LUMBA-429560 format. One record per residue (C-alpha): x, y, z; residue number from 1. Coordinates in Angstrom, 2 decimals. Layout:
- X,Y,Z,NUM
...
//
This chain:
- 0.01,0.00,0.01,1
- 1.50,3.33,-1.05,2
- 1.85,6.00,1.55,3
- 2.03,9.75,1.03,4
- 5.47,11.20,1.40,5
- 5.86,13.76,4.09,6
- 8.10,16.73,3.32,7
- 11.36,16.94,5.14,8
- 11.92,19.53,7.87,9
- 14.53,21.32,5.76,10
- 12.14,21.59,2.79,11
- 9.40,22.88,5.04,12
- 11.70,25.54,6.40,13
- 12.80,26.61,2.89,14
- 9.21,27.27,1.74,15
- 8.25,30.67,3.00,16
- 4.82,32.30,2.37,17
- 4.95,34.57,-0.63,18
- 3.23,37.90,-0.09,19
- 2.96,41.19,-1.97,20
- 6.09,43.20,-2.30,21
- 6.31,46.60,-0.78,22
- 4.54,49.12,-2.97,23
- 3.22,46.46,-5.32,24
- -0.42,46.94,-4.16,25
- -0.97,50.61,-3.54,26
- -4.55,50.04,-2.32,27
- -5.49,49.55,1.27,28
- -7.71,47.11,3.15,29
- -10.80,48.65,4.68,30
- -12.59,47.01,7.55,31
- -16.29,46.57,6.70,32
- -19.07,45.50,9.03,33
- -20.47,42.34,7.48,34
- -24.01,42.81,8.71,35
- -24.12,46.39,7.43,36
- -22.71,45.39,4.03,37
- -25.20,42.54,3.67,38
- -28.09,44.82,4.65,39
- -27.14,47.46,2.10,40
- -26.58,44.89,-0.66,41
- -29.89,43.21,0.07,42
- -31.74,46.55,-0.03,43
- -30.15,47.41,-3.38,44
- -31.20,44.03,-4.75,45
- -34.72,44.42,-3.34,46
- -35.11,47.87,-4.91,47
- -33.86,46.56,-8.24,48
- -36.37,43.72,-8.24,49
- -39.25,45.92,-7.15,50
- -38.65,48.76,-9.59,51
- -36.99,47.06,-12.55,52
- -38.71,43.69,-12.85,53
- -41.46,42.46,-10.61,54
- -44.11,45.16,-10.03,55
- -46.25,46.93,-12.65,56
- -46.69,50.67,-12.82,57
- -50.19,51.75,-11.77,58
- -50.37,54.21,-14.68,59
- -49.91,51.86,-17.66,60
- -50.23,48.53,-15.82,61
- -46.97,47.23,-17.30,62
- -43.76,45.81,-15.92,63
- -40.54,47.09,-17.53,64
- -40.15,44.01,-19.76,65
- -43.71,44.34,-21.18,66
- -43.28,48.08,-21.70,67
- -39.98,47.55,-23.50,68
- -41.45,44.89,-25.78,69
- -44.36,47.09,-26.83,70
- -42.14,50.16,-27.31,71
- -39.50,48.33,-29.31,72
- -42.12,46.68,-31.51,73
- -43.58,50.15,-32.15,74
- -40.09,51.42,-33.02,75
- -39.68,48.47,-35.44,76
- -42.89,49.47,-37.17,77
- -44.70,46.21,-36.35,78
- -48.14,47.76,-36.52,79
- -51.35,45.73,-37.08,80
- -51.47,46.63,-40.80,81
- -47.95,45.32,-41.33,82
- -46.86,41.71,-41.65,83
- -45.77,39.48,-38.80,84
- -42.07,38.97,-38.08,85
- -40.28,36.19,-36.23,86
- -40.66,36.48,-32.50,87
- -36.93,35.72,-32.16,88
- -36.17,38.96,-34.02,89
- -38.36,40.94,-31.59,90
- -36.75,39.26,-28.59,91
- -33.29,40.00,-29.97,92
- -34.06,43.69,-30.53,93
- -35.55,44.07,-27.02,94
- -32.67,42.23,-25.33,95
- -29.96,44.04,-27.27,96
- -31.36,47.57,-26.89,97
- -33.52,47.76,-23.76,98
- -33.76,44.63,-21.59,99
- -30.41,42.93,-20.89,100
- -31.86,39.80,-19.35,101
- -32.45,36.26,-20.56,102
- -34.19,35.80,-23.89,103
- -36.53,33.21,-22.35,104
- -37.90,35.82,-19.87,105
- -38.57,38.27,-22.73,106
- -40.22,35.61,-24.87,107
- -42.38,34.41,-21.98,108
- -43.61,38.02,-21.46,109
- -44.30,38.38,-25.19,110
- -46.20,35.09,-25.30,111
- -48.42,36.01,-22.38,112
- -49.43,39.27,-24.08,113
- -50.52,37.24,-27.13,114
- -52.59,34.64,-25.26,115
- -56.35,35.25,-25.31,116
- -56.77,33.00,-22.27,117
- -54.21,35.00,-20.25,118
- -55.12,38.58,-21.27,119
- -58.60,40.03,-21.29,120
- -57.43,42.33,-24.11,121
- -54.40,40.79,-25.82,122
- -51.71,43.32,-26.82,123
- -49.73,41.12,-29.22,124
- -51.10,39.60,-32.44,125
- -49.38,36.22,-32.55,126
- -49.08,33.86,-35.52,127
- -48.22,30.25,-34.75,128
- -48.38,28.10,-31.65,129
- -48.52,30.36,-28.63,130
- -49.47,27.57,-26.28,131
- -52.57,26.65,-24.33,132
- -53.57,26.31,-20.72,133
- -52.06,22.80,-20.69,134
- -49.02,23.20,-22.94,135
- -46.33,25.75,-23.62,136
- -45.71,27.72,-26.79,137
- -43.46,26.77,-29.69,138
- -39.94,28.14,-29.70,139
- -39.55,31.77,-30.69,140
- -37.87,30.81,-33.94,141
- -41.17,29.22,-35.06,142
- -43.70,31.85,-33.96,143
- -44.35,35.27,-35.44,144
- -45.78,38.42,-33.88,145
- -46.79,42.03,-34.33,146
- -48.61,44.65,-32.25,147
- -52.31,44.09,-31.71,148
- -54.81,46.86,-32.35,149
- -55.29,47.35,-28.58,150
- -51.53,47.86,-28.15,151
- -51.64,50.84,-30.49,152
- -53.82,52.62,-27.93,153
- -51.06,51.94,-25.39,154
- -48.08,53.22,-27.43,155
- -49.76,55.93,-29.55,156
- -48.50,59.49,-29.02,157
- -45.29,58.35,-27.32,158
- -43.39,60.56,-29.80,159
- -45.39,63.66,-28.85,160
- -43.62,64.36,-25.51,161
- -46.49,62.78,-23.60,162
- -44.28,60.76,-21.24,163
- -40.84,60.97,-19.74,164
- -37.90,59.05,-21.23,165
- -34.81,57.74,-19.48,166
- -31.52,56.13,-20.56,167
- -31.43,52.40,-21.31,168
- -29.13,50.00,-19.47,169
- -25.98,51.21,-21.24,170
- -26.95,54.88,-21.66,171
- -26.83,54.76,-25.47,172
- -30.58,54.89,-26.09,173
- -33.69,56.42,-24.52,174
- -36.71,54.42,-23.43,175
- -40.12,55.51,-22.09,176
- -40.49,55.26,-18.30,177
- -44.24,54.79,-18.80,178
- -46.54,54.47,-21.84,179
- -49.37,56.92,-22.60,180
- -51.93,54.10,-22.10,181
- -55.32,55.21,-23.44,182
- -57.18,52.86,-21.07,183
- -56.61,51.46,-17.51,184
- -54.57,48.45,-18.60,185
- -53.73,47.31,-15.05,186
- -57.43,46.68,-14.33,187
- -58.28,45.38,-17.79,188
- -55.50,42.82,-18.17,189
- -54.40,42.32,-14.57,190
- -50.97,40.90,-13.88,191
- -48.84,39.05,-11.37,192
- -45.36,39.32,-9.99,193
- -43.20,38.35,-7.01,194
- -40.86,40.97,-5.64,195
- -38.74,40.91,-2.47,196
- -41.03,41.04,0.53,197
- -44.12,41.68,-1.55,198
- -46.13,40.28,-4.43,199
- -48.90,41.41,-6.76,200
- -51.80,39.49,-8.25,201
- -54.27,41.57,-10.22,202
- -57.49,40.21,-11.68,203
- -58.52,41.10,-15.28,204
- -61.70,43.13,-15.82,205
- -64.08,44.04,-18.60,206
- -62.86,47.02,-20.63,207
- -66.31,48.55,-21.18,208
- -67.12,48.37,-17.45,209
- -63.80,49.87,-16.41,210
- -64.12,52.73,-18.90,211
- -67.67,53.47,-17.69,212
- -66.42,53.64,-14.05,213
- -63.46,55.83,-15.08,214
- -65.72,58.32,-16.87,215
- -68.09,58.40,-13.90,216
- -65.18,59.11,-11.53,217
- -63.95,61.94,-13.79,218
- -67.38,63.58,-13.57,219
- -67.83,62.72,-9.88,220
- -64.48,62.79,-8.05,221
- -66.15,62.10,-4.72,222
- -67.85,58.93,-5.93,223
- -68.07,56.10,-3.46,224
- -66.93,52.54,-3.94,225
- -70.56,51.41,-4.00,226
- -71.27,53.77,-6.90,227
- -68.20,52.58,-8.83,228
- -69.16,48.94,-8.32,229
- -72.42,49.60,-10.16,230
- -70.19,49.87,-13.23,231
- -67.53,47.29,-12.22,232
- -69.36,44.52,-10.35,233
- -66.30,42.24,-10.31,234
- -63.46,40.72,-12.31,235
- -64.04,39.42,-15.82,236
- -61.72,36.52,-16.59,237
- -60.79,35.78,-20.22,238
- -61.70,32.13,-19.66,239
- -65.15,32.99,-18.30,240
- -66.34,30.98,-15.35,241
- -68.76,31.77,-12.57,242
- -67.79,34.11,-9.72,243
- -69.52,33.01,-6.51,244
- -70.30,35.74,-3.98,245
- -69.26,39.40,-3.85,246
- -67.78,39.65,-0.34,247
- -64.27,38.97,-1.55,248
- -64.72,41.40,-4.43,249
- -65.80,44.20,-2.09,250
- -62.79,43.56,0.15,251
- -60.42,43.63,-2.82,252
- -61.91,46.85,-4.23,253
- -61.85,48.55,-0.82,254
- -58.49,47.46,0.57,255
- -56.62,46.03,-2.42,256
- -56.70,42.54,-0.92,257
- -59.41,39.89,-1.22,258
- -60.22,36.41,-2.49,259
- -62.65,35.60,-5.31,260
- -64.16,32.15,-5.68,261
- -64.47,31.06,-9.33,262
- -66.37,28.00,-10.51,263
- -66.49,26.19,-13.81,264
- -69.48,26.79,-16.03,265
- -71.31,23.47,-16.59,266
- -74.38,22.06,-18.28,267
- -76.30,19.01,-17.03,268
- -78.01,17.13,-19.87,269
- -78.38,13.75,-21.51,270
- -75.19,12.65,-23.19,271
- -76.65,9.38,-24.43,272
- -80.14,8.07,-24.67,273
- -79.82,6.44,-21.28,274
- -77.18,8.43,-19.40,275
- -76.99,11.92,-17.97,276
- -73.78,13.87,-18.04,277
- -72.04,17.05,-16.91,278
- -70.45,19.14,-19.68,279
- -67.76,21.60,-18.60,280
- -67.87,24.69,-20.90,281
- -65.64,27.07,-18.98,282
- -62.99,26.65,-16.29,283
- -61.56,28.99,-13.64,284
- -58.76,31.35,-14.67,285
- -55.41,29.59,-15.39,286
- -56.94,26.12,-15.02,287
- -56.49,23.81,-17.99,288
- -58.87,20.95,-18.94,289
- -56.09,18.33,-18.85,290
- -55.39,19.10,-15.19,291
- -59.11,18.80,-14.34,292
- -59.54,15.52,-16.28,293
- -56.49,14.03,-14.64,294
- -57.68,15.01,-11.16,295
- -61.19,13.62,-11.74,296
- -59.75,10.37,-13.08,297
- -57.51,9.96,-10.00,298
- -60.40,10.63,-7.62,299
- -62.71,8.21,-9.46,300
- -59.97,5.52,-9.39,301
- -59.46,6.07,-5.70,302
- -63.25,5.80,-5.10,303
- -63.33,9.29,-3.57,304
- -65.96,10.34,-6.11,305
- -68.76,7.92,-6.92,306
- -71.01,7.85,-9.97,307
- -68.66,8.71,-12.84,308
- -68.57,6.17,-15.69,309
- -66.43,8.04,-18.25,310
- -64.66,11.31,-18.98,311
- -64.27,12.55,-22.55,312
- -62.13,15.64,-23.31,313
- -63.34,17.24,-26.53,314
- -61.48,20.51,-26.03,315
- -59.82,22.09,-29.06,316
- -58.64,25.47,-30.16,317
- -61.80,26.20,-32.14,318
- -64.64,25.24,-29.80,319
- -62.90,25.97,-26.50,320
- -63.28,23.95,-23.32,321
- -65.56,20.96,-23.75,322
- -65.19,18.15,-21.20,323
- -68.03,15.63,-20.95,324
- -68.42,13.65,-17.70,325
- -70.80,10.68,-17.99,326
- -72.82,9.87,-14.86,327
- -73.75,6.28,-13.93,328
- -77.42,5.40,-13.76,329
- -78.82,5.76,-10.27,330
- -76.62,8.77,-9.37,331
- -77.81,12.35,-9.27,332
- -75.64,14.65,-11.44,333
- -76.17,17.54,-9.01,334
- -74.68,15.53,-6.12,335
- -71.73,14.45,-8.23,336
- -71.21,18.07,-9.31,337
- -71.01,19.21,-5.66,338
- -68.22,16.69,-5.10,339
- -66.43,17.85,-8.23,340
- -66.50,21.48,-7.06,341
- -65.24,20.44,-3.67,342
- -62.41,18.09,-4.66,343
- -61.19,19.30,-8.06,344
- -59.87,22.57,-9.62,345
- -63.36,23.08,-11.11,346
- -63.69,25.50,-8.21,347
- -60.70,27.71,-7.50,348
- -59.92,30.81,-5.45,349
- -58.25,33.80,-7.04,350
- -56.40,35.83,-4.40,351
- -56.30,39.54,-5.33,352
- -53.33,41.51,-4.04,353
- -53.35,44.83,-5.87,354
- -49.77,46.05,-5.36,355
- -48.43,48.49,-7.94,356
- -45.93,51.34,-8.24,357
- -47.33,54.85,-7.59,358
- -44.81,57.68,-7.95,359
- -42.09,55.06,-7.79,360
- -43.33,53.50,-4.54,361
- -45.17,50.18,-4.12,362
- -48.68,50.64,-2.78,363
- -51.67,48.37,-2.21,364
- -54.51,50.01,-4.15,365
- -58.28,49.70,-4.08,366
- -60.49,50.20,-7.10,367
- -61.01,53.96,-6.68,368
- -57.34,54.67,-6.12,369
- -56.36,52.65,-9.21,370
- -58.77,54.67,-11.33,371
- -57.60,57.99,-9.80,372
- -53.97,57.22,-10.60,373
- -54.89,56.40,-14.21,374
- -57.08,59.55,-14.59,375
- -54.23,61.71,-13.24,376
- -51.88,60.07,-15.75,377
- -54.19,60.63,-18.72,378
- -54.75,64.26,-17.77,379
- -50.99,64.77,-17.77,380
- -50.69,62.92,-21.14,381
- -53.40,65.05,-22.78,382
- -51.85,68.27,-21.38,383
- -48.34,67.46,-22.58,384
- -49.64,66.27,-25.96,385
- -51.62,69.49,-26.42,386
- -48.61,71.63,-25.54,387
- -46.49,69.67,-28.02,388
- -49.04,70.01,-30.80,389
- -49.53,73.72,-30.06,390
- -45.78,74.38,-30.25,391
- -45.59,72.38,-33.49,392
- -48.52,74.24,-35.02,393
- -47.07,77.60,-33.92,394
- -43.71,76.77,-35.50,395
- -45.37,75.73,-38.74,396
- -47.50,78.89,-38.79,397
- -44.36,80.95,-38.56,398
- -42.98,79.21,-41.64,399
- -46.26,79.57,-43.52,400
- -46.31,83.31,-42.77,401
- -42.77,83.58,-44.12,402
- -43.71,81.72,-47.28,403
- -46.73,83.96,-47.79,404
- -44.49,87.03,-47.60,405
- -42.04,85.48,-50.06,406
- -44.62,84.15,-52.48,407
- -45.99,87.66,-53.13,408
- -42.80,88.53,-55.00,409
- -41.27,85.13,-55.75,410
- -39.23,86.50,-58.67,411
- -37.44,88.92,-56.37,412
- -36.69,86.10,-53.91,413
- -35.16,83.97,-56.67,414
- -33.19,86.98,-57.96,415
- -31.78,87.70,-54.49,416
- -30.78,84.06,-54.00,417
- -29.10,83.84,-57.42,418
- -27.41,87.18,-57.06,419
- -25.90,86.50,-53.63,420
- -22.31,85.35,-53.22,421
- -23.23,82.85,-50.48,422
- -26.09,81.69,-48.26,423
- -25.24,84.18,-45.52,424
- -25.52,87.10,-47.89,425
- -28.80,85.78,-49.31,426
- -30.16,85.31,-45.81,427
- -29.22,88.85,-44.74,428
- -30.77,90.37,-47.93,429
- -34.04,88.38,-47.56,430
- -34.40,89.32,-43.89,431
- -33.93,92.99,-44.75,432
- -36.16,93.17,-47.87,433
- -39.06,90.90,-46.80,434
- -39.05,91.51,-42.99,435
- -38.50,87.84,-42.25,436
- -36.88,86.21,-39.21,437
- -33.94,83.80,-39.23,438
- -36.10,80.68,-38.99,439
- -38.28,81.73,-41.94,440
- -35.35,82.60,-44.18,441
- -33.50,79.40,-43.34,442
- -36.58,77.36,-44.29,443
- -36.93,79.22,-47.64,444
- -33.24,78.78,-48.50,445
- -33.30,75.07,-47.64,446
- -36.37,74.49,-49.85,447
- -35.84,73.19,-53.41,448
- -36.53,75.92,-56.00,449
- -39.12,73.78,-57.80,450
- -41.18,73.56,-54.63,451
- -40.87,77.28,-53.96,452
- -42.10,78.23,-57.43,453
- -45.07,75.83,-57.28,454
- -46.33,77.22,-53.97,455
- -49.91,78.39,-54.08,456
- -50.94,81.48,-52.16,457
- -54.47,80.12,-51.66,458
- -53.13,76.76,-50.29,459
- -50.83,78.58,-47.86,460
- -53.58,80.89,-46.66,461
- -55.90,77.90,-46.12,462
- -53.19,76.08,-44.18,463
- -52.55,79.23,-42.12,464
- -56.24,79.51,-41.18,465
- -56.33,75.83,-40.11,466
- -53.20,76.25,-38.03,467
- -54.61,79.34,-36.29,468
- -57.83,77.41,-35.55,469
- -55.84,74.48,-34.13,470
- -53.71,76.78,-31.98,471
- -56.85,78.54,-30.65,472
- -58.50,75.21,-29.78,473
- -55.39,73.89,-28.04,474
- -54.96,77.15,-26.13,475
- -58.54,76.96,-24.88,476
- -58.03,73.31,-23.91,477
- -54.89,74.03,-21.93,478
- -56.51,76.90,-20.02,479
- -59.25,74.70,-18.57,480
- -58.80,71.64,-16.36,481
- -62.44,70.72,-16.97,482
- -61.92,70.81,-20.74,483
- -58.92,68.49,-20.43,484
- -60.99,66.07,-18.31,485
- -63.76,66.19,-20.91,486
- -61.15,65.35,-23.61,487
- -59.90,62.40,-21.53,488
- -63.48,61.15,-21.12,489
- -64.13,61.55,-24.87,490
- -61.04,59.51,-25.75,491
- -62.04,56.80,-23.30,492
- -65.44,56.59,-25.02,493
- -63.68,56.07,-28.38,494
- -61.48,53.33,-26.94,495
- -64.57,51.62,-25.47,496
- -66.32,51.69,-28.86,497
- -63.26,50.17,-30.51,498
- -62.32,47.39,-28.10,499
- -65.11,46.71,-25.54,500
- -66.58,43.20,-25.57,501
- -69.40,41.57,-23.59,502
- -68.69,40.20,-20.11,503
- -67.49,36.58,-19.97,504
- -67.57,35.80,-16.24,505
- -70.96,35.69,-14.50,506
- -71.38,36.79,-10.91,507
- -73.84,34.80,-8.72,508
- -74.78,34.87,-5.06,509
- -72.87,32.57,-2.70,510
//
């Protein structure tokens, strides 16, 4: 048996520890309290997760990754009237320019925004296999996507100074810190996220109902929760289902926390000439038919549920959920159904925890507060948009006035330009002879001669009148807070007409 050789005493003495030479490391060692360092590092991490990943903004209802996807797709020109592009291309653009995280996280966020069973109002128009409640989507190299029509109402007017921009992760580009959001997306589409020390789980709602409540609150700022709930009686899940009881809904709308019981929608009828059956048409939110069928089969095999002879899953992408449960002769379908609700995911609880960022701080928000934050945001968007458009119209009017002065004696303008030694001399001569300012003269000199000669005085005068009218309307709008609110309400009405759909989830007494 071989034994390890032990070094001799002389060799051990000869090996001295090698340390840094004097002056080789000019830095110095600083004593740091471990507990303090860990506390600060943890807080930095927690803030990063809360603000940069996990929690949605109460104004547009989006987390940073969703906001970046929509903005970048808008920048790429992937509008509803354009063709689809590979989802991998979108993910690459978002990851390279705005969101330096894993491509799988970006693709997962994109997929969710395209799923009609996840979003009450899908924001992405997907082409290909975007998954189901029981199976995941195809890889991003196989699927294609573009912005949905509803997403255009989220990103429209971003280029009109309606929202603040900030630097991206490497400081080379600018990205919106929030989207204009023409409707209360946080309420409409809901959302979920787990931060450090807190989590959010928002239920989706019906767009038409939410818009009606928002308009009522604009007109009646002191409206009570009871009055708002006349318009928004409860969540409206994209998969339908039956909401049992309103106590949990009231708690959630009042405090931001509550639990909603959701049941499957079923029909009891004859499935054969001799047998009765229970047909499942809708399931609770985020519950897939395969999971339900598997659970029922296990319970029937274990004799925990009596009276089931067969289960047939006829669900497909066209007809939706369709699970037929055959009942044995001698058993009452109603009694069997009670057991199914009790023991299977056919009845599920949706825990609402309405946590979102307000002015950069996480808050638990009730229904009224959520609507107030959105209204305040839209008022600011309309104000900034109006100021931008007024400034643009004013600038254009200045140029039109200059062209009108020049067009009166176009031959003289051309003569001055041709007769001048350089642009500076031509500019000076035009300013002096036609009483123009520097901006007007620069515009005339930069204009191709063929355009200048074809200018129509009547067309310019018409444009000038329209610009003056626009400026007057925008000025009147900006002077009145009530007029701005009326404009917000009008735009909400237009969004409702474009995208509102009938309620899917029914609300029944407990």
